[in-house]
C-alpha positions as CSV (number, residue, x, y, z in Angstrom):
1,M,102.8,60.7,54.0
2,A,105.0,57.7,55.4
3,L,106.5,57.1,52.1
4,F,107.8,60.6,51.3
5,L,109.7,60.3,54.8
6,E,110.6,57.2,55.5
7,N,113.7,57.3,53.0
8,P,113.7,61.5,53.7
9,T,115.6,63.7,50.6
10,E,115.0,67.7,50.6
11,D,111.9,67.3,48.5
12,S,110.0,64.6,50.3
13,V,110.6,66.5,53.6
14,E,109.4,70.0,51.8
15,L,106.3,68.0,50.2
16,A,105.6,65.9,54.0
17,S,105.8,69.5,55.7
18,D,104.0,71.2,53.5
19,F,101.2,68.7,52.5
20,T,101.4,68.8,56.1
21,M,100.8,72.0,57.0
22,E,97.8,72.9,54.9
23,C,95.8,69.6,55.7
24,G,97.4,69.4,59.5
25,Q,93.9,70.6,61.4
26,V,91.5,68.3,59.1
27,L,94.1,65.5,60.0
28,T,94.1,66.0,63.7
29,E,90.4,66.4,64.0
30,V,89.8,62.6,61.7
31,T,92.9,60.9,63.0
32,P,95.2,62.8,66.1
33,A,96.9,59.3,66.5
34,G,97.9,59.5,62.7
35,V,98.6,63.1,63.0
36,S,101.1,62.2,66.3
37,A,102.6,59.3,64.2
38,I,103.5,61.9,61.3
39,F,105.2,64.8,63.6
40,E,107.3,61.6,65.7
41,R,109.1,61.2,62.2
42,F,109.5,64.3,61.2
43,R,110.9,64.4,65.4
44,A,113.3,61.6,64.3
45,I,114.4,63.1,60.7
46,L,115.4,66.5,62.7
47,M,117.3,64.7,65.2
48,D,118.6,62.7,62.7
49,G,119.6,66.3,61.2
50,S,120.4,63.9,58.0
51,V,118.8,67.1,56.0
52,S,120.0,70.3,55.2
53,K,119.3,73.8,57.2
54,R,116.5,75.1,55.2
55,C,114.2,71.3,56.2
56,Q,115.2,71.5,59.5
57,Y,113.8,74.9,59.9
58,T,111.0,73.8,57.7
59,I,110.4,71.2,60.1
60,E,110.8,73.8,62.8
61,K,107.4,75.8,61.4
62,L,105.5,73.4,60.8
63,F,106.1,72.1,64.8
64,K,105.1,75.8,66.0
65,V,101.8,76.0,63.2
66,R,101.1,73.1,65.0
67,K,101.1,74.1,68.8
68,S,98.8,77.7,67.1
69,K,96.8,74.6,66.3
70,F,96.9,75.6,62.5
71,A,95.3,78.6,63.5
72,E,96.6,79.8,60.0
73,H,95.9,76.9,57.7
74,P,92.4,76.2,58.6
75,G,91.5,73.2,56.9
76,V,88.0,75.0,55.8
77,I,88.3,78.4,54.7
78,P,85.0,80.2,55.9
79,E,84.3,81.5,53.2
80,L,84.5,78.9,50.7
81,D,82.5,76.9,53.4
82,L,79.0,76.8,50.9
83,V,77.0,74.0,51.9
84,E,74.5,73.6,54.4
85,E,75.4,70.2,56.9
86,A,72.1,68.7,56.7
87,E,73.1,69.2,52.4
88,K,75.9,67.1,52.7
89,I,76.6,64.0,51.5
90,I,79.4,62.0,53.1
91,H,81.3,58.5,51.3
92,E,83.2,56.9,54.4
93,I,85.3,54.3,53.7
94,S,88.5,52.5,55.3
95,L,91.8,52.3,53.9
96,D,92.0,49.0,56.0
97,D,89.4,47.2,54.4
98,E,90.0,44.3,53.4
99,D,86.5,43.3,51.3
100,L,87.6,46.6,49.0
101,G,89.5,45.5,46.2
102,N,87.2,42.4,46.1
103,K,83.9,44.0,45.6
104,E,82.3,44.2,41.7
105,N,81.7,47.8,40.8
106,T,77.7,47.8,40.2
107,C,76.2,50.6,38.0
108,D,73.3,51.7,40.3
109,S,72.7,54.9,41.7
110,S,74.7,54.9,44.2
111,N,77.9,54.7,42.3
112,V,77.6,56.9,39.4
113,F,80.8,58.0,40.1
């Protein structure tokens, strides 16, 4: 996300805004500090005035959606949440893990994908 907002263009701001709007609810649950940093960058872009009025309106709309806690943009649509919590298999990795690039891929049952 920071890549899109580092040197903001009309397209990158719209793309980052749309992505944040659709994924914001889940991102807020997973990493509230990250979402706060993203919104601080959006605020800086607004204050800077380096984008068009249309993009500024898009950012303002995003702030309104955040204020409503992304109520109209749920992270998981209830009708599509068909997997029971007990049956979910979740693989969590950290993108900050330094050993991530050094691990060899093995052909065991835990590395099928």
